[in-house]
C-alpha positions, 0 to 999 in steps of 0.5 A, a space after each residue: 080666529 084671524 091671524 092678527 099679524 097677517 092683518 096688521 101686515 096687510 094694513 101696513 102694506 096698504 098704508 105704505 103702498 096704497 095711499 100715495 097712489 090714491 093721493 097721486 090719482 086724486 091730484 092727477 084727476 083734479 088737474 086734468 078736470 081743471 084743464 078740461 074745464 078751462 079749455 072747454 070754457 075758453 073754446 065754447 064761450 063767446 068772445 066778449 065785446 068791448 066799448 070804451 068812451 074816452 073823454 076829449 080834452 074838455 072832458 066830454 064824450 059822445 058815446 051813444 051815436 057811435 055805440 048805436 051805429 055799432 049796434 046797427 051794423 052788428 046785424 042784430 035785430 035790435 033798434 034803439 029809438 031816442 026821444 028826442 032824437 038829439 039825445 043820441 048826441 048827448 055829451 057825458 062827462 065821464 070815461 066809461 068802458 063796458 063789456 058784453 057778449 052782444 051789441 044789445 047788451 053792450 048798449 044796455 050796459 052803457 045806458 045802465 051806467 047812467 040811470 040818472 041821465 037816461 031812462 030806457 023802456 022796452 017797446 017790444 022784444 027788439 025795440 028800446 026807447 031811450 028818453 029823459 024823465 023827471 027822475 033823470 036828474 043828472 042830464 041838462 039841455 044846454 043850448 040844444 045839447 044834452 049834458 049828462 053828469 057835466 058841471 054847470 057852465 
């Protein structure tokens, strides 16, 4: 028959001395794991690209041409073709800021903000066509200028 006093005393000692050490170990290991995860994510993750299309005093932005130039200069093997070519100079009457990890994603993110102005089709893995259709109802051609989400003159 076991000695109950000795069992209870050893249980009490473990509760008194063992649990705080175990809790301390859990907290320390959680903090170390969190720090390692943050550092690894920051070190490995690519720096995001940002693009802001600011409106001028009249409320217009022309973001597609500078954005397309940035894509061309990036060295990525991607091409955006505009049909008609004047669509590249379209005016958008909204401020926009997009963020992505590649220039391709940056352009596609910007275009996806305006699905009622621009339609995009993927011609090949590295080529996209930007155009207007009957479903792109928020874009108008006024005096040869394309206006997206702009009030009627």
